[in-house]
ZADO-1210 file (C-alpha; in nm, 4 decimals, padded with zeros to 6 digits):
<atoms>
<atom x="00.0000" y="00.0000" z="00.0000" code="MET" pos="1"/>
<atom x="00.1140" y="00.3530" z="-00.0716" code="GLN" pos="2"/>
<atom x="00.2907" y="00.5344" z="00.2092" code="LEU" pos="3"/>
<atom x="00.3944" y="00.8815" z="00.0953" code="LEU" pos="4"/>
<atom x="00.1659" y="01.1395" z="-00.0577" code="LYS" pos="5"/>
<atom x="00.2421" y="01.2089" z="-00.4244" code="ILE" pos="6"/>
<atom x="00.2772" y="01.5700" z="-00.5383" code="ASP" pos="7"/>
<atom x="00.1908" y="01.5212" z="-00.9036" code="ARG" pos="8"/>
<atom x="00.2916" y="01.8732" z="-01.0042" code="ASP" pos="9"/>
<atom x="00.6373" y="01.8502" z="-00.8495" code="ASN" pos="10"/>
<atom x="00.7000" y="01.4764" z="-00.8427" code="TYR" pos="11"/>
<atom x="01.0644" y="01.3760" z="-00.7820" code="ILE" pos="12"/>
<atom x="01.0237" y="01.0038" z="-00.7201" code="GLY" pos="13"/>
<atom x="01.0649" y="00.8065" z="-00.3976" code="GLN" pos="14"/>
<atom x="01.2980" y="00.5230" z="-00.4952" code="ALA" pos="15"/>
<atom x="01.5050" y="00.3164" z="-00.2523" code="ASP" pos="16"/>
<atom x="01.3300" y="00.4365" z="00.0666" code="PRO" pos="17"/>
<atom x="01.5241" y="00.3939" z="00.3906" code="PHE" pos="18"/>
<atom x="01.3202" y="00.4245" z="00.7097" code="VAL" pos="19"/>
<atom x="01.4466" y="00.4915" z="01.0619" code="MET" pos="20"/>
<atom x="01.3134" y="00.6124" z="01.3965" code="GLU" pos="21"/>
<atom x="01.4842" y="00.8613" z="01.6262" code="SER" pos="22"/>
<atom x="01.3501" y="01.0100" z="01.9480" code="ASP" pos="23"/>
<atom x="00.9951" y="00.9045" z="01.8686" code="GLY" pos="24"/>
<atom x="00.9835" y="01.0452" z="01.5143" code="ARG" pos="25"/>
<atom x="01.0116" y="00.8529" z="01.1880" code="PHE" pos="26"/>
<atom x="01.2208" y="00.9477" z="00.8861" code="TYR" pos="27"/>
<atom x="01.2409" y="00.8209" z="00.5292" code="ILE" pos="28"/>
<atom x="01.5297" y="00.9036" z="00.2954" code="TYR" pos="29"/>
<atom x="01.5058" y="00.8508" z="-00.0803" code="THR" pos="30"/>
<atom x="01.7171" y="00.8462" z="-00.3960" code="THR" pos="31"/>
<atom x="01.7255" y="01.1682" z="-00.5991" code="GLY" pos="32"/>
<atom x="01.8817" y="01.3017" z="-00.9158" code="SER" pos="33"/>
<atom x="02.0312" y="01.6079" z="-00.7454" code="ASP" pos="34"/>
<atom x="02.0567" y="01.4870" z="-00.3870" code="GLY" pos="35"/>
<atom x="01.8892" y="01.2873" z="-00.1114" code="VAL" pos="36"/>
<atom x="01.5377" y="01.3820" z="-00.0046" code="TYR" pos="37"/>
<atom x="01.3632" y="01.3172" z="00.3262" code="ALA" pos="38"/>
<atom x="01.0176" y="01.2819" z="00.4809" code="TYR" pos="39"/>
<atom x="00.9197" y="01.2734" z="00.8475" code="SER" pos="40"/>
<atom x="00.6209" y="01.1805" z="01.0627" code="SER" pos="41"/>
<atom x="00.5193" y="01.1197" z="01.4223" code="ASP" pos="42"/>
<atom x="00.3355" y="00.8062" z="01.3076" code="GLU" pos="43"/>
<atom x="00.4714" y="00.5339" z="01.0823" code="LEU" pos="44"/>
<atom x="00.1463" y="00.4786" z="00.8953" code="LEU" pos="45"/>
<atom x="00.0250" y="00.8355" z="00.8421" code="SER" pos="46"/>
<atom x="00.1068" y="01.2047" z="00.8602" code="GLY" pos="47"/>
<atom x="00.4182" y="01.2102" z="00.6432" code="TRP" pos="48"/>
<atom x="00.5665" y="01.5532" z="00.5677" code="LYS" pos="49"/>
<atom x="00.8007" y="01.6299" z="00.2782" code="PHE" pos="50"/>
<atom x="01.1187" y="01.7831" z="00.4256" code="GLU" pos="51"/>
<atom x="01.3031" y="01.8596" z="00.1028" code="GLY" pos="52"/>
<atom x="01.6622" y="01.7914" z="00.0098" code="ARG" pos="53"/>
<atom x="01.8879" y="01.7008" z="00.3029" code="VAL" pos="54"/>
<atom x="02.2119" y="01.6132" z="00.1213" code="PHE" pos="55"/>
<atom x="02.3842" y="01.6998" z="-00.2044" code="THR" pos="56"/>
<atom x="02.7391" y="01.7201" z="-00.3413" code="PHE" pos="57"/>
<atom x="02.8710" y="01.9682" z="-00.5987" code="PRO" pos="58"/>
<atom x="02.9051" y="01.8753" z="-00.9649" code="ASP" pos="59"/>
<atom x="02.7671" y="01.5200" z="-00.9361" code="VAL" pos="60"/>
<atom x="02.4311" y="01.3565" z="-01.0003" code="SER" pos="61"/>
<atom x="02.2214" y="01.0479" z="-00.9283" code="ASP" pos="62"/>
<atom x="02.2392" y="00.9989" z="-00.5533" code="PHE" pos="63"/>
<atom x="02.1604" y="00.6333" z="-00.4868" code="TRP" pos="64"/>
<atom x="02.0031" y="00.4494" z="-00.1971" code="ALA" pos="65"/>
<atom x="02.0839" y="00.6457" z="00.1190" code="PRO" pos="66"/>
<atom x="02.0942" y="00.4882" z="00.4618" code="SER" pos="67"/>
<atom x="02.1304" y="00.6705" z="00.7937" code="VAL" pos="68"/>
<atom x="02.2478" y="00.5642" z="01.1388" code="ILE" pos="69"/>
<atom x="02.2792" y="00.7561" z="01.4633" code="LYS" pos="70"/>
<atom x="02.6144" y="00.6974" z="01.6345" code="HIS" pos="71"/>
<atom x="02.6688" y="00.8901" z="01.9547" code="GLY" pos="72"/>
<atom x="02.5054" y="01.2290" z="01.9046" code="ASP" pos="73"/>
<atom x="02.5655" y="01.2389" z="01.5285" code="THR" pos="74"/>
<atom x="02.3670" y="01.1099" z="01.2305" code="PHE" pos="75"/>
<atom x="02.5711" y="00.9577" z="00.9474" code="TYR" pos="76"/>
<atom x="02.4361" y="00.9209" z="00.5953" code="MET" pos="77"/>
<atom x="02.5845" y="00.6637" z="00.3577" code="TYR" pos="78"/>
<atom x="02.4998" y="00.6980" z="-00.0108" code="CYS" pos="79"/>
<atom x="02.6582" y="00.6598" z="-00.3532" code="SER" pos="80"/>
<atom x="02.6875" y="00.8944" z="-00.6482" code="PHE" pos="81"/>
<atom x="02.8832" y="00.9100" z="-00.9720" code="GLU" pos="82"/>
<atom x="03.2292" y="01.0172" z="-00.8537" code="PHE" pos="83"/>
<atom x="03.5048" y="01.1279" z="-01.0907" code="PHE" pos="84"/>
<atom x="03.7748" y="01.1506" z="-00.8253" code="GLY" pos="85"/>
<atom x="03.8558" y="00.7784" z="-00.8446" code="ASP" pos="86"/>
<atom x="03.9223" y="00.5163" z="-01.1121" code="ILE" pos="87"/>
<atom x="03.6041" y="00.3430" z="-01.2338" code="PRO" pos="88"/>
<atom x="03.5668" y="-00.0336" z="-01.2149" code="ASP" pos="89"/>
<atom x="03.6180" y="-00.2643" z="-01.5162" code="ARG" pos="90"/>
<atom x="03.2691" y="-00.1915" z="-01.6435" code="GLY" pos="91"/>
<atom x="03.3193" y="00.1838" z="-01.6302" code="GLY" pos="92"/>
<atom x="03.0996" y="00.2267" z="-01.3217" code="HIS" pos="93"/>
<atom x="03.1809" y="00.5296" z="-01.1067" code="ARG" pos="94"/>
<atom x="02.9133" y="00.4965" z="-00.8362" code="GLN" pos="95"/>
<atom x="03.1042" y="00.5366" z="-00.5119" code="THR" pos="96"/>
<atom x="03.0018" y="00.5172" z="-00.1452" code="MET" pos="97"/>
<atom x="03.0411" y="00.8370" z="00.0567" code="HIS" pos="98"/>
<atom x="02.9543" y="00.9252" z="00.4161" code="VAL" pos="99"/>
<atom x="02.8337" y="01.2611" z="00.5458" code="SER" pos="100"/>
<atom x="02.7179" y="01.3774" z="00.8884" code="SER" pos="101"/>
<atom x="02.4726" y="01.6007" z="01.0704" code="SER" pos="102"/>
<atom x="02.3549" y="01.6662" z="01.4253" code="LYS" pos="103"/>
<atom x="01.9978" y="01.6642" z="01.2924" code="ASN" pos="104"/>
<atom x="01.8261" y="01.3713" z="01.1174" code="PRO" pos="105"/>
<atom x="01.6969" y="01.6232" z="00.8617" code="LEU" pos="106"/>
<atom x="02.0422" y="01.7582" z="00.7928" code="GLY" pos="107"/>
<atom x="02.1858" y="01.9272" z="00.6177" code="PRO" pos="108"/>
<atom x="02.4294" y="01.6367" z="00.5901" code="PHE" pos="109"/>
<atom x="02.7715" y="01.7830" z="00.5172" code="GLU" pos="110"/>
<atom x="03.1464" y="01.7131" z="00.4980" code="ASN" pos="111"/>
<atom x="03.1026" y="01.4137" z="00.2652" code="ALA" pos="112"/>
<atom x="03.4026" y="01.1824" z="00.2497" code="LYS" pos="113"/>
<atom x="03.4711" y="00.8907" z="00.0196" code="GLN" pos="114"/>
<atom x="03.4295" y="00.5626" z="00.2049" code="LEU" pos="115"/>
<atom x="03.4838" y="00.2964" z="-00.0647" code="LEU" pos="116"/>
<atom x="03.6059" y="00.2658" z="-00.4223" code="HIS" pos="117"/>
<atom x="03.3841" y="00.2210" z="-00.7283" code="PRO" pos="118"/>
<atom x="03.1658" y="00.0195" z="-00.7645" code="PHE" pos="119"/>
<atom x="02.9985" y="00.0511" z="-00.4219" code="SER" pos="120"/>
<atom x="02.6256" y="00.1088" z="-00.3663" code="ILE" pos="121"/>
<atom x="02.3250" y="00.0353" z="-00.1440" code="ASP" pos="122"/>
<atom x="02.4585" y="00.0552" z="00.2090" code="SER" pos="123"/>
<atom x="02.3095" y="-00.0593" z="00.5328" code="HIS" pos="124"/>
<atom x="02.5163" y="00.0322" z="00.8384" code="VAL" pos="125"/>
<atom x="02.4330" y="-00.1275" z="01.1709" code="ILE" pos="126"/>
<atom x="02.5870" y="-00.1241" z="01.5183" code="GLU" pos="127"/>
<atom x="02.5786" y="-00.4108" z="01.7662" code="ASN" pos="128"/>
<atom x="02.7824" y="-00.5318" z="02.0637" code="GLU" pos="129"/>
<atom x="03.0736" y="-00.6160" z="01.8321" code="SER" pos="130"/>
<atom x="03.0908" y="-00.2710" z="01.6735" code="GLY" pos="131"/>
<atom x="02.9805" y="-00.1126" z="01.3465" code="MET" pos="132"/>
<atom x="02.9352" y="-00.2985" z="01.0177" code="PHE" pos="133"/>
<atom x="02.8464" y="-00.1930" z="00.6653" code="ILE" pos="134"/>
<atom x="02.6598" y="-00.4060" z="00.4134" code="PHE" pos="135"/>
<atom x="02.6903" y="-00.2894" z="00.0530" code="TYR" pos="136"/>
<atom x="02.6920" y="-00.4143" z="-00.3058" code="SER" pos="137"/>
<atom x="02.9878" y="-00.4307" z="-00.5424" code="THR" pos="138"/>
<atom x="03.0698" y="-00.6040" z="-00.8731" code="ASN" pos="139"/>
<atom x="03.2388" y="-00.9318" z="-00.9672" code="ASN" pos="140"/>
<atom x="03.3212" y="-00.9676" z="-01.3366" code="PHE" pos="141"/>
<atom x="03.4888" y="-01.3079" z="-01.3033" code="ASP" pos="142"/>
<atom x="03.2260" y="-01.5137" z="-01.1189" code="ALA" pos="143"/>
<atom x="03.0388" y="-01.8041" z="-01.2740" code="GLU" pos="144"/>
<atom x="02.7373" y="-01.5736" z="-01.2591" code="ARG" pos="145"/>
<atom x="02.8979" y="-01.2294" z="-01.2994" code="PRO" pos="146"/>
<atom x="02.7304" y="-00.9251" z="-01.1552" code="GLY" pos="147"/>
<atom x="02.6522" y="-00.7246" z="-00.8451" code="THR" pos="148"/>
<atom x="02.6553" y="-00.8989" z="-00.5071" code="TYR" pos="149"/>
<atom x="02.6434" y="-00.8139" z="-00.1353" code="ILE" pos="150"/>
<atom x="02.9361" y="-00.8000" z="00.1072" code="VAL" pos="151"/>
<atom x="02.9802" y="-00.6886" z="00.4684" code="VAL" pos="152"/>
<atom x="03.2811" y="-00.5187" z="00.6255" code="ASP" pos="153"/>
<atom x="03.3621" y="-00.3925" z="00.9721" code="ARG" pos="154"/>
<atom x="03.3746" y="-00.0160" z="01.0240" code="LEU" pos="155"/>
<atom x="03.6600" y="00.0930" z="01.2502" code="LEU" pos="156"/>
<atom x="03.4741" y="00.4226" z="01.2886" code="ASP" pos="157"/>
<atom x="03.1930" y="00.5804" z="01.0844" code="PRO" pos="158"/>
<atom x="03.4456" y="00.6906" z="00.8188" code="TYR" pos="159"/>
<atom x="03.6830" y="00.3943" z="00.8033" code="THR" pos="160"/>
<atom x="03.6112" y="00.0425" z="00.6714" code="PRO" pos="161"/>
<atom x="03.8470" y="-00.2339" z="00.7775" code="ALA" pos="162"/>
<atom x="03.8998" y="-00.3250" z="00.4123" code="GLY" pos="163"/>
<atom x="03.8340" y="-00.6972" z="00.4578" code="ARG" pos="164"/>
<atom x="03.4795" y="-00.7446" z="00.3218" code="PRO" pos="165"/>
<atom x="03.3146" y="-01.0849" z="00.3500" code="SER" pos="166"/>
<atom x="03.0751" y="-01.2172" z="00.0861" code="THR" pos="167"/>
<atom x="02.7133" y="-01.2364" z="00.2037" code="VAL" pos="168"/>
<atom x="02.4781" y="-01.3005" z="-00.0918" code="VAL" pos="169"/>
<atom x="02.5734" y="-01.3839" z="-00.4520" code="VAL" pos="170"/>
<atom x="02.3678" y="-01.4497" z="-00.7677" code="PRO" pos="171"/>
<atom x="02.2569" y="-01.8104" z="-00.8155" code="THR" pos="172"/>
<atom x="01.9359" y="-01.7835" z="-01.0218" code="LEU" pos="173"/>
<atom x="01.8318" y="-01.6866" z="-01.3715" code="ASP" pos="174"/>
<atom x="01.5617" y="-01.4681" z="-01.2132" code="GLU" pos="175"/>
<atom x="01.8442" y="-01.2508" z="-01.0787" code="GLU" pos="176"/>
<atom x="01.9692" y="-01.1611" z="-01.4271" code="ILE" pos="177"/>
<atom x="01.9838" y="-00.7857" z="-01.4759" code="PHE" pos="178"/>
<atom x="02.0671" y="-00.7938" z="-01.8469" code="ARG" pos="179"/>
<atom x="02.1589" y="-01.0737" z="-02.0851" code="ARG" pos="180"/>
<atom x="02.4776" y="-01.0500" z="-02.2954" code="ASP" pos="181"/>
<atom x="02.5710" y="-00.7290" z="-02.1148" code="ARG" pos="182"/>
<atom x="02.9473" y="-00.7224" z="-02.1708" code="TYR" pos="183"/>
<atom x="02.9905" y="-01.0155" z="-02.4059" code="ARG" pos="184"/>
<atom x="02.7715" y="-01.2660" z="-02.5838" code="LYS" pos="185"/>
<atom x="02.6584" y="-01.5492" z="-02.3590" code="GLY" pos="186"/>
<atom x="02.7629" y="-01.3731" z="-02.0369" code="SER" pos="187"/>
<atom x="02.4587" y="-01.2528" z="-01.8461" code="HIS" pos="188"/>
<atom x="02.4898" y="-00.9832" z="-01.5808" code="TRP" pos="189"/>
<atom x="02.3147" y="-01.0480" z="-01.2478" code="HIS" pos="190"/>
<atom x="02.2201" y="-00.8099" z="-00.9686" code="THR" pos="191"/>
<atom x="02.1853" y="-00.8668" z="-00.5949" code="ILE" pos="192"/>
<atom x="02.1523" y="-00.5313" z="-00.4163" code="GLU" pos="193"/>
<atom x="01.9586" y="-00.3320" z="-00.1558" code="GLY" pos="194"/>
<atom x="02.0855" y="-00.5180" z="00.1512" code="ALA" pos="195"/>
<atom x="01.8976" y="-00.4787" z="00.4774" code="PHE" pos="196"/>
<atom x="02.0151" y="-00.6638" z="00.7893" code="TYR" pos="197"/>
<atom x="01.8108" y="-00.7311" z="01.1012" code="PHE" pos="198"/>
<atom x="01.7856" y="-00.9814" z="01.3839" code="ARG" pos="199"/>
<atom x="01.4735" y="-01.1416" z="01.5303" code="GLU" pos="200"/>
<atom x="01.4935" y="-01.4110" z="01.7959" code="GLY" pos="201"/>
<atom x="01.7512" y="-01.6777" z="01.7174" code="ASP" pos="202"/>
<atom x="01.7775" y="-01.5761" z="01.3515" code="TRP" pos="203"/>
<atom x="01.9714" y="-01.3109" z="01.1651" code="GLN" pos="204"/>
<atom x="01.8580" y="-01.2001" z="00.8197" code="TYR" pos="205"/>
<atom x="01.9924" y="-01.0151" z="00.5190" code="VAL" pos="206"/>
<atom x="01.7154" y="-00.9158" z="00.2826" code="MET" pos="207"/>
<atom x="01.7923" y="-00.8033" z="-00.0723" code="TYR" pos="208"/>
<atom x="01.6523" y="-00.7151" z="-00.4142" code="SER" pos="209"/>
<atom x="01.7272" y="-00.9267" z="-00.7193" code="GLY" pos="210"/>
<atom x="01.7391" y="-00.8338" z="-01.0897" code="SER" pos="211"/>
<atom x="01.6316" y="-00.4825" z="-01.2042" code="CYS" pos="212"/>
<atom x="01.3214" y="-00.2858" z="-01.1111" code="TYR" pos="213"/>
<atom x="01.2273" y="-00.2664" z="-01.4792" code="GLU" pos="214"/>
<atom x="01.2412" y="-00.6460" z="-01.5241" code="ASN" pos="215"/>
<atom x="00.9632" y="-00.8997" z="-01.4831" code="GLU" pos="216"/>
<atom x="01.1357" y="-01.0947" z="-01.2054" code="HIS" pos="217"/>
<atom x="01.2524" y="-00.8040" z="-00.9887" code="TYR" pos="218"/>
<atom x="01.1899" y="-00.9238" z="-00.6346" code="PHE" pos="219"/>
<atom x="01.2762" y="-00.9167" z="-00.2656" code="ILE" pos="220"/>
<atom x="01.4399" y="-01.2242" z="-00.1178" code="GLY" pos="221"/>
<atom x="01.6441" y="-01.3012" z="00.1906" code="TYR" pos="222"/>
<atom x="01.9281" y="-01.5028" z="00.3337" code="ALA" pos="223"/>
<atom x="01.9351" y="-01.6183" z="00.6933" code="ARG" pos="224"/>
<atom x="02.1496" y="-01.7685" z="00.9649" code="ALA" pos="225"/>
<atom x="02.0546" y="-01.9189" z="01.3014" code="LYS" pos="226"/>
<atom x="02.3430" y="-01.8061" z="01.5180" code="THR" pos="227"/>
<atom x="02.4414" y="-01.5943" z="01.8186" code="ASP" pos="228"/>
<atom x="02.7537" y="-01.4673" z="01.6406" code="GLU" pos="229"/>
<atom x="02.7777" y="-01.0873" z="01.6605" code="THR" pos="230"/>
<atom x="03.0758" y="-01.0369" z="01.4302" code="ASP" pos="231"/>
<atom x="02.8724" y="-01.0099" z="01.1129" code="LEU" pos="232"/>
<atom x="03.1735" y="-01.0732" z="00.8900" code="THR" pos="233"/>
<atom x="03.1911" y="-01.4283" z="01.0304" code="LYS" pos="234"/>
<atom x="02.8320" y="-01.5353" z="00.9648" code="ILE" pos="235"/>
<atom x="02.7450" y="-01.7632" z="00.6731" code="LYS" pos="236"/>
<atom x="02.4071" y="-01.6467" z="00.5483" code="PHE" pos="237"/>
<atom x="02.2161" y="-01.8922" z="00.3279" code="GLU" pos="238"/>
<atom x="01.9445" y="-01.8014" z="00.0808" code="LYS" pos="239"/>
<atom x="01.5916" y="-01.9076" z="00.1651" code="TYR" pos="240"/>
<atom x="01.4733" y="-02.1682" z="00.0837" code="PRO" pos="241"/>
<atom x="01.8015" y="-02.2573" z="-00.0905" code="ASP" pos="242"/>
<atom x="02.0384" y="-02.1180" z="-00.3516" code="ALA" pos="243"/>
<atom x="01.8618" y="-02.2860" z="-00.6433" code="ASN" pos="244"/>
<atom x="01.4955" y="-02.2020" z="-00.5792" code="THR" pos="245"/>
<atom x="01.3210" y="-01.8802" z="-00.6781" code="TYR" pos="246"/>
<atom x="01.0908" y="-01.8017" z="-00.3865" code="SER" pos="247"/>
<atom x="01.0457" y="-01.4253" z="-00.3479" code="PRO" pos="248"/>
<atom x="00.9044" y="-01.2654" z="-00.0350" code="VAL" pos="249"/>
<atom x="00.7293" y="-01.0398" z="-00.2814" code="PHE" pos="250"/>
<atom x="00.7556" y="-00.9111" z="-00.6362" code="SER" pos="251"/>
<atom x="00.5155" y="-00.7620" z="-00.8920" code="SER" pos="252"/>
<atom x="00.1494" y="-00.8497" z="-00.8501" code="ASN" pos="253"/>
<atom x="-00.1813" y="-00.7570" z="-01.0118" code="GLU" pos="254"/>
<atom x="-00.1754" y="-00.3928" z="-00.8997" code="TRP" pos="255"/>
<atom x="00.1920" y="-00.2884" z="-00.8684" code="GLU" pos="256"/>
<atom x="00.5223" y="-00.3620" z="-01.0414" code="GLU" pos="257"/>
<atom x="00.8873" y="-00.2893" z="-00.9760" code="GLY" pos="258"/>
<atom x="00.8343" y="-00.3754" z="-00.6086" code="ALA" pos="259"/>
<atom x="01.1637" y="-00.3973" z="-00.4235" code="GLY" pos="260"/>
<atom x="01.4590" y="-00.2179" z="-00.2618" code="HIS" pos="261"/>
<atom x="01.3175" y="-00.1884" z="00.0859" code="HIS" pos="262"/>
<atom x="01.4087" y="-00.1278" z="00.4469" code="SER" pos="263"/>
<atom x="01.2526" y="-00.2778" z="00.7593" code="MET" pos="264"/>
<atom x="01.1282" y="-00.1275" z="01.0830" code="ILE" pos="265"/>
<atom x="00.9629" y="-00.2742" z="01.3919" code="LYS" pos="266"/>
<atom x="00.6705" y="-00.0638" z="01.5125" code="TYR" pos="267"/>
<atom x="00.4601" y="-00.1545" z="01.8169" code="ARG" pos="268"/>
<atom x="00.5879" y="-00.5100" z="01.8019" code="GLY" pos="269"/>
<atom x="00.5130" y="-00.5547" z="01.4304" code="GLN" pos="270"/>
<atom x="00.7653" y="-00.5633" z="01.1440" code="TRP" pos="271"/>
<atom x="00.6982" y="-00.3491" z="00.8367" code="TYR" pos="272"/>
<atom x="00.8780" y="-00.3156" z="00.5040" code="ALA" pos="273"/>
<atom x="00.9001" y="00.0243" z="00.3364" code="VAL" pos="274"/>
<atom x="00.9680" y="-00.0359" z="-00.0327" code="TYR" pos="275"/>
<atom x="00.9303" y="00.1266" z="-00.3729" code="HIS" pos="276"/>
<atom x="00.6955" y="00.0234" z="-00.6527" code="ALA" pos="277"/>
<atom x="00.4878" y="00.1806" z="-00.9258" code="ARG" pos="278"/>
<atom x="00.1227" y="00.1313" z="-01.0143" code="ASN" pos="279"/>
<atom x="00.0647" y="-00.1029" z="-01.3068" code="LYS" pos="280"/>
<atom x="-00.1945" y="00.1258" z="-01.4573" code="GLU" pos="281"/>
<atom x="-00.0621" y="00.4517" z="-01.6068" code="PRO" pos="282"/>
<atom x="-00.1048" y="00.7156" z="-01.3382" code="ASP" pos="283"/>
<atom x="00.0016" y="01.0320" z="-01.5145" code="GLY" pos="284"/>
<atom x="00.3432" y="01.0626" z="-01.3523" code="LEU" pos="285"/>
<atom x="00.6361" y="01.1346" z="-01.5819" code="SER" pos="286"/>
<atom x="00.9884" y="01.0011" z="-01.5385" code="GLY" pos="287"/>
<atom x="01.0632" y="00.7522" z="-01.2610" code="ASP" pos="288"/>
<atom x="00.7211" y="00.6546" z="-01.1240" code="ARG" pos="289"/>
<atom x="00.8469" y="00.4630" z="-00.8223" code="ARG" pos="290"/>
<atom x="00.7080" y="00.5812" z="-00.4908" code="ASN" pos="291"/>
<atom x="00.7368" y="00.4551" z="-00.1353" code="ALA" pos="292"/>
<atom x="00.4858" y="00.2036" z="00.0023" code="ARG" pos="293"/>
<atom x="00.4583" y="-00.0004" z="00.3191" code="ILE" pos="294"/>
<atom x="00.3400" y="-00.3496" z="00.4060" code="CYS" pos="295"/>
<atom x="00.3181" y="-00.5641" z="00.7155" code="ARG" pos="296"/>
<atom x="00.5820" y="-00.8385" z="00.7368" code="MET" pos="297"/>
<atom x="00.5587" y="-01.1647" z="00.9287" code="ASN" pos="298"/>
<atom x="00.8912" y="-01.2806" z="01.0736" code="VAL" pos="299"/>
<atom x="00.8790" y="-01.6119" z="01.2557" code="ASN" pos="300"/>
<atom x="01.1481" y="-01.8725" z="01.3251" code="ASN" pos="301"/>
<atom x="01.3550" y="-01.8123" z="01.0141" code="GLY" pos="302"/>
<atom x="01.0634" y="-01.7459" z="00.7773" code="ILE" pos="303"/>
<atom x="00.9650" y="-01.4062" z="00.6341" code="ILE" pos="304"/>
<atom x="00.6347" y="-01.3477" z="00.4555" code="THR" pos="305"/>
<atom x="00.4592" y="-01.0310" z="00.3397" code="ALA" pos="306"/>
<atom x="00.1012" y="-00.9167" z="00.3965" code="ASP" pos="307"/>
<atom x="00.0426" y="-00.6911" z="00.0951" code="ARG" pos="308"/>
<atom x="-00.2933" y="-00.5281" z="00.0403" code="LYS" pos="309"/>
<atom x="-00.4234" y="-00.3020" z="-00.2327" code="GLU" pos="310"/>
<atom x="-00.5154" y="-00.0004" z="-00.0256" code="ASN" pos="311"/>
<atom x="-00.3829" y="00.3514" z="00.0260" code="THR" pos="312"/>
<atom x="-00.3138" y="00.5425" z="00.3435" code="ILE" pos="313"/>
</atoms>
């Protein structure tokens, strides 16, 4: 169901929504062509206010998939943009993870510093009893199924990765193909991105999006591990139900398509996913029609299911 009100006259899109709560107020940060935009509300399911642009960087464009964490008394935003101050990867990709900071969850986020090399996108930074960790996606051109995949690395501080990333989720399915014959004939490029980590009971989960939001099989899936390990670089996450079975938590349905790239939040004891999608019927919006929506999620003993309904807040 739709979460954020659409301003049809000034629509900027609401792709890759990241939700967080701080001091009793909720915030959503979204991808933007000229920066990161934010929304806030006192209630998760209603009352959202557009707060405008909260981060930008001079002379660059296409700010991808922000995530925010509060560490101490400071909010840190992790997002990628096309960066010409570093060497691109083998495919010519320049999207590069940067981190900026603010004392206010609505910014402005400033003093952006490069965190990783190209290609690095779609962060999720978490902090537990073992320290800070960053999940993100990067590229592997030499794998049996080449493409984008998810890794996790320790952060020594909010600005410094340890530089020893561990593989978390890799492509294993044809449904994860982003584009066939992308770099050479017979070599199909896959995409696993949009990592979101959380823990519930005895299980730890990394949820992700597979394929491309414009493709038929774009979907949300997850990997899981039943463990008490808190060093997230040491955990072996396994796809559910296994590496060879396509079993999405959700994907396109009869009323919306391009459903994916989400974040999770627990509200009054109930898990919710905030994700982007677009209506299947033409709705008069130009450009990128993705907007943020929310659905109830059931998380129980290693199993995640979605409770999607065709209604609007």
